[in-house]
TORMI-903681 format. One record per atom (N, C-alpha, C): residue number from 1; atom name; x, y, z. Coordinates in steps of 0.02 Angstrom, whole numbers. Each point is the difference from the previous one (the first is absolute). Layout:
REM residues N
ATOM,NUM,CA,X,Y,Z;
...
***
This chain:
REM residues 165
ATOM,1,N,-2210,5228,-3677;
ATOM,1,CA,-46,33,46;
ATOM,1,C,-50,-52,25;
ATOM,2,N,-11,-4,65;
ATOM,2,CA,-45,-51,27;
ATOM,2,C,-73,17,-16;
ATOM,3,N,-39,-53,-1;
ATOM,3,CA,-72,9,-11;
ATOM,3,C,-31,33,61;
ATOM,4,N,-59,31,-7;
ATOM,4,CA,-30,33,58;
ATOM,4,C,-18,-48,55;
ATOM,5,N,-11,-63,-17;
ATOM,5,CA,-18,-48,53;
ATOM,5,C,60,-20,42;
ATOM,6,N,62,13,-26;
ATOM,6,CA,59,-22,36;
ATOM,6,C,25,57,45;
ATOM,7,N,30,-21,54;
ATOM,7,CA,29,48,47;
ATOM,7,C,67,25,-29;
ATOM,8,N,14,65,8;
ATOM,8,CA,64,24,-28;
ATOM,8,C,60,-33,35;
ATOM,9,N,54,-3,-38;
ATOM,9,CA,61,-31,26;
ATOM,9,C,28,43,56;
ATOM,10,N,12,-27,60;
ATOM,10,CA,24,41,55;
ATOM,10,C,73,22,-10;
ATOM,11,N,38,-33,-43;
ATOM,11,CA,69,18,-10;
ATOM,11,C,8,61,-45;
ATOM,12,N,-51,15,-38;
ATOM,12,CA,3,55,-47;
ATOM,12,C,-32,61,31;
ATOM,13,N,33,56,4;
ATOM,13,CA,-30,58,33;
ATOM,13,C,-54,32,-44;
ATOM,14,N,-51,27,32;
ATOM,14,CA,-54,33,-36;
ATOM,14,C,22,71,-19;
ATOM,15,N,-23,26,-57;
ATOM,15,CA,20,68,-19;
ATOM,15,C,-33,50,47;
ATOM,16,N,36,52,17;
ATOM,16,CA,-25,51,44;
ATOM,16,C,-3,66,-39;
ATOM,17,N,-53,40,10;
ATOM,17,CA,-3,63,-36;
ATOM,17,C,54,48,25;
ATOM,18,N,22,44,-46;
ATOM,18,CA,51,49,18;
ATOM,18,C,-32,55,41;
ATOM,19,N,32,23,50;
ATOM,19,CA,-28,56,39;
ATOM,19,C,3,64,-41;
ATOM,20,N,-53,39,3;
ATOM,20,CA,-3,63,-35;
ATOM,20,C,1,57,50;
ATOM,21,N,26,55,-22;
ATOM,21,CA,4,58,44;
ATOM,21,C,-66,36,1;
ATOM,22,N,-28,16,58;
ATOM,22,CA,-64,34,3;
ATOM,22,C,8,75,-11;
ATOM,23,N,46,20,-43;
ATOM,23,CA,12,71,-10;
ATOM,23,C,-54,32,-44;
ATOM,24,N,-28,-38,-47;
ATOM,24,CA,-48,31,-46;
ATOM,24,C,-71,-10,28;
ATOM,25,N,-39,54,5;
ATOM,25,CA,-69,-8,24;
ATOM,25,C,-43,-32,-55;
ATOM,26,N,-57,-27,19;
ATOM,26,CA,-45,-32,-47;
ATOM,26,C,-28,53,-47;
ATOM,27,N,5,-13,-65;
ATOM,27,CA,-25,47,-49;
ATOM,27,C,-64,-27,-29;
ATOM,28,N,-50,42,-6;
ATOM,28,CA,-64,-21,-29;
ATOM,28,C,-6,28,-70;
ATOM,29,N,-30,-39,-43;
ATOM,29,CA,-13,22,-69;
ATOM,29,C,-72,22,-5;
ATOM,30,N,-20,24,-57;
ATOM,30,CA,-68,26,-10;
ATOM,30,C,-52,-55,3;
ATOM,31,N,-63,19,5;
ATOM,31,CA,-54,-50,4;
ATOM,31,C,-6,-37,-66;
ATOM,32,N,-23,-62,4;
ATOM,32,CA,-6,-43,-58;
ATOM,32,C,-70,1,-31;
ATOM,33,N,-44,39,24;
ATOM,33,CA,-67,4,-28;
ATOM,33,C,-53,-33,43;
ATOM,34,N,20,-43,45;
ATOM,34,CA,-47,-32,45;
ATOM,34,C,-1,36,67;
ATOM,35,N,-57,2,30;
ATOM,35,CA,-6,33,65;
ATOM,35,C,36,-42,52;
ATOM,36,N,36,32,45;
ATOM,36,CA,35,-31,56;
ATOM,36,C,54,-48,-22;
ATOM,37,N,30,10,-60;
ATOM,37,CA,56,-40,-24;
ATOM,37,C,58,47,-9;
ATOM,38,N,59,-21,24;
ATOM,38,CA,58,44,-3;
ATOM,38,C,62,-42,-13;
ATOM,39,N,46,26,-40;
ATOM,39,CA,63,-34,-13;
ATOM,39,C,54,32,44;
ATOM,40,N,42,-42,31;
ATOM,40,CA,51,23,46;
ATOM,40,C,67,-30,-22;
ATOM,41,N,54,40,0;
ATOM,41,CA,66,-25,-16;
ATOM,41,C,35,-16,66;
ATOM,42,N,21,-63,5;
ATOM,42,CA,33,-23,61;
ATOM,42,C,74,20,-2;
ATOM,43,N,36,-2,57;
ATOM,43,CA,70,21,2;
ATOM,43,C,45,-41,-45;
ATOM,44,N,-18,-63,-14;
ATOM,44,CA,43,-40,-44;
ATOM,44,C,-15,12,-74;
ATOM,45,N,-46,46,-16;
ATOM,45,CA,-13,19,-69;
ATOM,45,C,-62,-31,-30;
ATOM,46,N,-30,-49,34;
ATOM,46,CA,-61,-31,-27;
ATOM,46,C,-59,48,9;
ATOM,47,N,-47,-3,-49;
ATOM,47,CA,-62,39,5;
ATOM,47,C,-57,-49,15;
ATOM,48,N,-35,13,53;
ATOM,48,CA,-55,-43,22;
ATOM,48,C,-64,40,-4;
ATOM,49,N,-52,-30,-28;
ATOM,49,CA,-66,32,-6;
ATOM,49,C,-48,-38,46;
ATOM,50,N,-40,37,37;
ATOM,50,CA,-48,-32,45;
ATOM,50,C,-52,48,24;
ATOM,51,N,-48,-26,35;
ATOM,51,CA,-53,42,27;
ATOM,51,C,26,39,60;
ATOM,52,N,-22,60,6;
ATOM,52,CA,18,41,58;
ATOM,52,C,-60,8,44;
ATOM,53,N,12,6,63;
ATOM,53,CA,-54,9,48;
ATOM,53,C,-8,75,13;
ATOM,54,N,-54,26,-28;
ATOM,54,CA,-14,71,11;
ATOM,54,C,-39,7,64;
ATOM,55,N,16,50,40;
ATOM,55,CA,-38,9,62;
ATOM,55,C,-72,18,-16;
ATOM,56,N,-46,-31,36;
ATOM,56,CA,-71,13,-10;
ATOM,56,C,-18,63,39;
ATOM,57,N,-30,48,-35;
ATOM,57,CA,-17,62,36;
ATOM,57,C,-56,-15,50;
ATOM,58,N,3,30,58;
ATOM,58,CA,-52,-13,50;
ATOM,58,C,-67,29,-23;
ATOM,59,N,-53,-32,21;
ATOM,59,CA,-67,24,-17;
ATOM,59,C,-12,67,35;
ATOM,60,N,-34,45,-35;
ATOM,60,CA,-12,65,32;
ATOM,60,C,-45,-9,61;
ATOM,61,N,16,36,52;
ATOM,61,CA,-38,-6,62;
ATOM,61,C,-67,35,-9;
ATOM,62,N,-52,-33,27;
ATOM,62,CA,-67,28,-3;
ATOM,62,C,-6,55,52;
ATOM,63,N,-31,54,-20;
ATOM,63,CA,-9,53,50;
ATOM,63,C,-42,-23,59;
ATOM,64,N,9,29,56;
ATOM,64,CA,-33,-23,62;
ATOM,64,C,-75,9,-2;
ATOM,65,N,-39,19,-24;
ATOM,65,CA,-72,6,5;
ATOM,65,C,-35,-24,-63;
ATOM,66,N,36,-30,-48;
ATOM,66,CA,-32,-20,-63;
ATOM,66,C,-34,-68,8;
ATOM,67,N,-49,-10,-41;
ATOM,67,CA,-39,-63,1;
ATOM,67,C,22,-41,-60;
ATOM,68,N,12,-65,8;
ATOM,68,CA,20,-42,-57;
ATOM,68,C,-55,-3,-53;
ATOM,69,N,20,-15,-62;
ATOM,69,CA,-48,-2,-55;
ATOM,69,C,-51,-55,9;
ATOM,70,N,21,-58,26;
ATOM,70,CA,-47,-55,8;
ATOM,70,C,-54,18,52;
ATOM,71,N,18,39,50;
ATOM,71,CA,-49,20,50;
ATOM,71,C,-51,49,-31;
ATOM,72,N,25,44,-43;
ATOM,72,CA,-47,47,-34;
ATOM,72,C,-48,-38,-44;
ATOM,73,N,26,-49,-38;
ATOM,73,CA,-44,-39,-44;
ATOM,73,C,-52,-38,40;
ATOM,74,N,21,-31,54;
ATOM,74,CA,-47,-37,42;
ATOM,74,C,-53,46,30;
ATOM,75,N,21,59,21;
ATOM,75,CA,-47,47,30;
ATOM,75,C,-51,25,-52;
ATOM,76,N,22,6,-63;
ATOM,76,CA,-48,22,-51;
ATOM,76,C,-46,-57,-22;
ATOM,77,N,23,-62,3;
ATOM,77,CA,-42,-56,-22;
ATOM,77,C,-49,-23,53;
ATOM,78,N,13,11,63;
ATOM,78,CA,-43,-24,54;
ATOM,78,C,-72,26,-6;
ATOM,79,N,-12,64,-10;
ATOM,79,CA,-70,22,-7;
ATOM,79,C,-33,-28,-63;
ATOM,80,N,39,-10,-53;
ATOM,80,CA,-29,-29,-61;
ATOM,80,C,-24,-71,12;
ATOM,81,N,41,-40,33;
ATOM,81,CA,-20,-69,15;
ATOM,81,C,-60,-1,46;
ATOM,82,N,1,42,51;
ATOM,82,CA,-57,2,47;
ATOM,82,C,-64,23,-35;
ATOM,83,N,6,50,-44;
ATOM,83,CA,-59,22,-37;
ATOM,83,C,-27,-53,-47;
ATOM,84,N,46,-37,-32;
ATOM,84,CA,-22,-54,-45;
ATOM,84,C,-35,-56,38;
ATOM,85,N,25,-15,59;
ATOM,85,CA,-33,-51,42;
ATOM,85,C,-69,23,22;
ATOM,86,N,-5,62,19;
ATOM,86,CA,-65,27,21;
ATOM,86,C,-50,-1,-59;
ATOM,87,N,24,19,-60;
ATOM,87,CA,-45,0,-58;
ATOM,87,C,-22,-71,-17;
ATOM,88,N,45,-48,7;
ATOM,88,CA,-19,-69,-13;
ATOM,88,C,-52,-25,50;
ATOM,89,N,8,19,63;
ATOM,89,CA,-50,-20,50;
ATOM,89,C,-68,31,-13;
ATOM,90,N,-1,63,-20;
ATOM,90,CA,-64,32,-17;
ATOM,90,C,-32,-33,-61;
ATOM,91,N,42,-15,-50;
ATOM,91,CA,-27,-32,-60;
ATOM,91,C,-29,-69,15;
ATOM,92,N,34,-38,43;
ATOM,92,CA,-27,-66,18;
ATOM,92,C,-65,6,39;
ATOM,93,N,-5,52,42;
ATOM,93,CA,-62,7,38;
ATOM,93,C,-58,17,-47;
ATOM,94,N,13,39,-52;
ATOM,94,CA,-53,14,-49;
ATOM,94,C,-16,-61,-43;
ATOM,95,N,51,-41,-14;
ATOM,95,CA,-10,-57,-45;
ATOM,95,C,-23,-63,36;
ATOM,96,N,-1,0,67;
ATOM,96,CA,-16,-60,38;
ATOM,96,C,-69,-29,-18;
ATOM,97,N,-54,39,-5;
ATOM,97,CA,-64,-31,-18;
ATOM,97,C,1,-34,-68;
ATOM,98,N,33,31,-49;
ATOM,98,CA,4,-30,-66;
ATOM,98,C,43,-63,1;
ATOM,99,N,55,0,38;
ATOM,99,CA,42,-59,5;
ATOM,99,C,-37,-58,33;
ATOM,100,N,-40,15,51;
ATOM,100,CA,-39,-52,32;
ATOM,100,C,-51,-29,-48;
ATOM,101,N,-33,44,-39;
ATOM,101,CA,-50,-24,-49;
ATOM,101,C,34,-42,-53;
ATOM,102,N,60,19,-22;
ATOM,102,CA,34,-40,-50;
ATOM,102,C,20,-68,27;
ATOM,103,N,21,-4,63;
ATOM,103,CA,18,-65,28;
ATOM,103,C,-61,-45,5;
ATOM,104,N,-59,29,18;
ATOM,104,CA,-61,-40,2;
ATOM,104,C,-18,-24,-70;
ATOM,105,N,9,43,-50;
ATOM,105,CA,-16,-20,-68;
ATOM,105,C,46,-56,-24;
ATOM,106,N,64,3,18;
ATOM,106,CA,46,-53,-19;
ATOM,106,C,-18,-66,33;
ATOM,107,N,-19,2,65;
ATOM,107,CA,-19,-62,32;
ATOM,107,C,-65,-28,-30;
ATOM,108,N,-46,44,-19;
ATOM,108,CA,-61,-24,-33;
ATOM,108,C,15,-31,-67;
ATOM,109,N,45,29,-38;
ATOM,109,CA,19,-28,-65;
ATOM,109,C,33,-68,10;
ATOM,110,N,42,-8,50;
ATOM,110,CA,31,-65,14;
ATOM,110,C,-52,-52,18;
ATOM,111,N,-49,19,41;
ATOM,111,CA,-53,-47,19;
ATOM,111,C,-42,-20,-62;
ATOM,112,N,-11,47,-45;
ATOM,112,CA,-38,-15,-61;
ATOM,112,C,38,-49,-44;
ATOM,113,N,65,7,-5;
ATOM,113,CA,40,-46,-41;
ATOM,113,C,-2,-70,31;
ATOM,114,N,7,-5,66;
ATOM,114,CA,-3,-66,32;
ATOM,114,C,-68,-32,-9;
ATOM,115,N,-54,40,7;
ATOM,115,CA,-68,-27,-9;
ATOM,115,C,-10,-24,-73;
ATOM,116,N,28,37,-48;
ATOM,116,CA,-7,-20,-70;
ATOM,116,C,37,-65,-14;
ATOM,117,N,59,-8,29;
ATOM,117,CA,39,-61,-10;
ATOM,117,C,-38,-60,28;
ATOM,118,N,-36,9,54;
ATOM,118,CA,-38,-56,29;
ATOM,118,C,-67,-10,-35;
ATOM,119,N,-34,54,-16;
ATOM,119,CA,-69,-5,-25;
ATOM,119,C,-3,-21,-74;
ATOM,120,N,47,20,-42;
ATOM,120,CA,-5,-16,-72;
ATOM,120,C,2,-75,-11;
ATOM,121,N,44,-40,29;
ATOM,121,CA,-3,-72,-11;
ATOM,121,C,-64,-32,25;
ATOM,122,N,-26,25,56;
ATOM,122,CA,-62,-28,26;
ATOM,122,C,-58,14,-48;
ATOM,123,N,-4,60,-27;
ATOM,123,CA,-52,17,-48;
ATOM,123,C,7,-41,-64;
ATOM,124,N,61,-9,-25;
ATOM,124,CA,10,-39,-61;
ATOM,124,C,-20,-73,11;
ATOM,125,N,16,-28,57;
ATOM,125,CA,-19,-69,14;
ATOM,125,C,-76,-7,3;
ATOM,126,N,-34,48,32;
ATOM,126,CA,-73,-2,5;
ATOM,126,C,-32,6,-69;
ATOM,127,N,26,44,-41;
ATOM,127,CA,-28,9,-67;
ATOM,127,C,11,-62,-43;
ATOM,128,N,57,-33,6;
ATOM,128,CA,13,-60,-40;
ATOM,128,C,-45,-57,23;
ATOM,129,N,-12,-7,64;
ATOM,129,CA,-45,-53,24;
ATOM,129,C,-71,12,-24;
ATOM,130,N,-21,64,-2;
ATOM,130,CA,-68,15,-23;
ATOM,130,C,-6,-14,-75;
ATOM,131,N,53,13,-38;
ATOM,131,CA,-3,-11,-73;
ATOM,131,C,2,-73,-18;
ATOM,132,N,37,-41,36;
ATOM,132,CA,6,-71,-17;
ATOM,132,C,-53,-42,34;
ATOM,133,N,-34,27,47;
ATOM,133,CA,-54,-37,34;
ATOM,133,C,26,-42,57;
ATOM,134,N,63,4,16;
ATOM,134,CA,25,-37,57;
ATOM,134,C,-4,44,61;
ATOM,135,N,-12,-30,55;
ATOM,135,CA,-6,38,62;
ATOM,135,C,7,-45,59;
ATOM,136,N,-25,22,56;
ATOM,136,CA,5,-40,61;
ATOM,136,C,-48,-60,-2;
ATOM,137,N,-52,2,-43;
ATOM,137,CA,-48,-56,-2;
ATOM,137,C,26,-57,-43;
ATOM,138,N,52,11,-42;
ATOM,138,CA,29,-54,-40;
ATOM,138,C,-43,-19,-60;
ATOM,139,N,-43,44,-26;
ATOM,139,CA,-44,-17,-54;
ATOM,139,C,33,0,-68;
ATOM,140,N,60,30,-8;
ATOM,140,CA,33,4,-65;
ATOM,140,C,39,-63,-15;
ATOM,141,N,11,-12,-65;
ATOM,141,CA,39,-58,-22;
ATOM,141,C,74,17,1;
ATOM,142,N,39,-49,22;
ATOM,142,CA,71,9,4;
ATOM,142,C,33,-43,-54;
ATOM,143,N,48,26,-36;
ATOM,143,CA,35,-37,-52;
ATOM,143,C,57,-38,30;
ATOM,144,N,5,-65,-16;
ATOM,144,CA,54,-42,23;
ATOM,144,C,43,-18,-60;
ATOM,145,N,65,4,9;
ATOM,145,CA,47,-18,-53;
ATOM,145,C,42,-57,25;
ATOM,146,N,4,-55,-40;
ATOM,146,CA,40,-58,18;
ATOM,146,C,60,-3,-46;
ATOM,147,N,59,-9,29;
ATOM,147,CA,61,-5,-40;
ATOM,147,C,31,-69,12;
ATOM,148,N,16,-34,-54;
ATOM,148,CA,36,-64,3;
ATOM,148,C,67,10,-35;
ATOM,149,N,54,-1,37;
ATOM,149,CA,66,12,-28;
ATOM,149,C,45,-57,19;
ATOM,150,N,37,-26,-49;
ATOM,150,CA,49,-54,13;
ATOM,150,C,67,19,-30;
ATOM,151,N,54,-24,32;
ATOM,151,CA,68,12,-25;
ATOM,151,C,42,-61,15;
ATOM,152,N,43,-19,-46;
ATOM,152,CA,45,-58,10;
ATOM,152,C,70,26,17;
ATOM,153,N,24,-18,59;
ATOM,153,CA,67,20,20;
ATOM,153,C,2,72,28;
ATOM,154,N,59,18,24;
ATOM,154,CA,8,65,31;
ATOM,154,C,-4,56,-51;
ATOM,155,N,31,-10,-59;
ATOM,155,CA,0,51,-52;
ATOM,155,C,-41,-21,-60;
ATOM,156,N,-48,-44,10;
ATOM,156,CA,-41,-23,-56;
ATOM,156,C,-52,52,-20;
ATOM,157,N,-26,-7,-61;
ATOM,157,CA,-50,47,-24;
ATOM,157,C,-67,-17,33;
ATOM,158,N,-35,52,21;
ATOM,158,CA,-64,-10,34;
ATOM,158,C,-56,3,-51;
ATOM,159,N,-48,-45,8;
ATOM,159,CA,-62,-2,-41;
ATOM,159,C,-58,6,46;
ATOM,160,N,-52,34,-23;
ATOM,160,CA,-58,5,43;
ATOM,160,C,-62,23,-37;
ATOM,161,N,-56,-4,34;
ATOM,161,CA,-64,23,-27;
ATOM,161,C,-33,43,52;
ATOM,162,N,-39,49,-23;
ATOM,162,CA,-39,43,43;
ATOM,162,C,-73,-11,-18;
ATOM,163,N,-41,-19,49;
ATOM,163,CA,-70,-14,-12;
ATOM,163,C,-43,46,42;
ATOM,164,N,-29,51,-31;
ATOM,164,CA,-47,42,39;
ATOM,164,C,-67,-37,7;
ATOM,165,N,-31,3,58;
ATOM,165,CA,-64,-33,13;
ATOM,165,C,-52,51,15;
***
């Protein structure tokens, strides 16, 4: 027998199925337990199981004057949404003076924080100058520190002295 990749030998005839008489109608067997599955006996005696196409029943026609359910739902929700919007507008009109006062209070608190961030360092510097006696007149003594450090080579150990004056 040739491999599937090879073409069949043209000198050898291919087998042909035997003709069967269409005298026996197709016989169906009972359902197999699955919906839309049916076993059928073919005229040559084989039983084939497969899905059957059941006709889809047409959707019932809507009576001529009826209103769809989505339209009823929308019609019932429309006044609710409108009433909620109106209530929100009335509530905001009553709350407007308080909301304006709260926004002014928040801006005042922000200005206070900014002023504190600027003023606290200035006050601390003024207090330190008053305590040490240094000021704009230069009357206070300033401490000078002299450092002498030497090192030999790039990675050499550094030696040094610190002399406060």
